[in-house]
KEVEXPA-435924 format. One record per residue (C-alpha): x, y, z; residue number from 1; chain. Coordinates in nm, 4 decimals, always signed. Each point is the difference from the previous one (the first is absolute). Example, Ala and Ser with C-alpha at 12.3 -4.5 7.8 and 13.67 -1.06 7.14 Angstrom:
<recs>
u; v; w; seq; mol
+1.2300; -0.4500; +0.7800; 1; A
+0.1370; +0.3440; -0.0660; 2; A
</recs>
This chain:
<recs>
u; v; w; seq; mol
-0.4630; +0.4274; -0.9763; 1; A
-0.0167; +0.2399; +0.2953; 2; A
+0.0714; -0.0030; +0.3740; 3; A
-0.2718; -0.1269; +0.2322; 4; A
-0.0053; +0.3441; +0.1645; 5; A
-0.1513; +0.1481; -0.3197; 6; A
-0.2954; -0.2362; -0.0556; 7; A
-0.3569; +0.0925; +0.0871; 8; A
-0.1903; -0.1242; +0.3029; 9; A
-0.2079; -0.3107; -0.0602; 10; A
+0.1790; -0.1140; -0.3170; 11; A
+0.1353; -0.3552; -0.0075; 12; A
+0.3498; -0.0099; -0.1476; 13; A
+0.2511; -0.2725; -0.0780; 14; A
+0.3525; +0.0372; +0.1380; 15; A
+0.2452; +0.0118; -0.2917; 16; A
+0.3311; +0.0635; +0.1762; 17; A
+0.1428; +0.0696; +0.3449; 18; A
+0.3061; +0.2217; +0.0274; 19; A
+0.2375; +0.0891; +0.2775; 20; A
+0.2687; -0.1820; +0.1940; 21; A
-0.0173; -0.3749; +0.0534; 22; A
-0.1114; +0.0334; +0.3639; 23; A
-0.2790; +0.2370; -0.1081; 24; A
-0.1197; -0.2511; -0.2608; 25; A
+0.0037; -0.2817; +0.2577; 26; A
-0.1932; +0.2124; +0.2512; 27; A
-0.2688; +0.0854; -0.2567; 28; A
-0.0157; -0.3652; -0.1052; 29; A
-0.0744; -0.1057; +0.3587; 30; A
-0.2916; +0.2471; +0.0011; 31; A
-0.1385; -0.1610; -0.3168; 32; A
+0.1309; +0.2411; -0.2638; 33; A
+0.1196; -0.2363; -0.2748; 34; A
+0.0197; +0.0427; -0.3773; 35; A
-0.3321; -0.1028; -0.1526; 36; A
-0.1903; +0.0591; +0.3245; 37; A
-0.3176; +0.2076; +0.0111; 38; A
-0.0030; +0.3148; +0.2122; 39; A
-0.2768; +0.2549; +0.0632; 40; A
+0.0501; +0.3408; +0.1633; 41; A
-0.2610; +0.0446; +0.2752; 42; A
+0.0993; +0.3497; +0.1143; 43; A
+0.2776; +0.2529; -0.0353; 44; A
+0.1021; +0.2619; +0.2569; 45; A
+0.2958; +0.2328; -0.0608; 46; A
+0.1571; -0.2590; -0.2305; 47; A
-0.0345; -0.2879; +0.2460; 48; A
-0.2193; -0.2832; -0.1242; 49; A
-0.2292; -0.2661; +0.1396; 50; A
-0.0278; -0.2818; -0.2527; 51; A
-0.1744; -0.3337; -0.0346; 52; A
+0.2469; -0.2728; -0.0895; 53; A
-0.0762; -0.3728; +0.0214; 54; A
-0.3213; +0.0644; +0.1980; 55; A
+0.1863; +0.2076; +0.2627; 56; A
+0.0252; +0.3719; +0.0597; 57; A
+0.3521; +0.1372; +0.0209; 58; A
+0.1190; +0.3559; +0.0670; 59; A
+0.3121; +0.1108; -0.1851; 60; A
+0.1834; +0.3285; -0.0260; 61; A
+0.0493; +0.2055; -0.3130; 62; A
+0.3635; -0.1095; -0.0347; 63; A
-0.1008; -0.3677; -0.0085; 64; A
-0.2944; +0.0688; -0.2314; 65; A
+0.2344; +0.1701; -0.2474; 66; A
+0.2030; -0.3226; -0.0284; 67; A
-0.3054; -0.2074; -0.1024; 68; A
-0.0743; +0.0376; -0.3707; 69; A
-0.3444; -0.0909; -0.1351; 70; A
</recs>
C-alpha cells in the first residue's frame, strides 16, 4: 500500500484506505474517493494531481493525495 501521490501516471489503482480527519474523509467521499473505488492518475505537477475517478476528472493537492492509500 502506498499514497496516491506516489503512483505512476496512467495506472489504474484501487483505493484501499482513506486517512485523515472525519471531515477530510467526508469531503473526499463526496468527490468519489471511496474504499474499493478505482482511481487513475492523469497528470502530476509539483505534487498536485489530476485523477480520473468515477468517470470524472478531479484535481487534488499533494496533502489530500497523501491521505488516499492505494
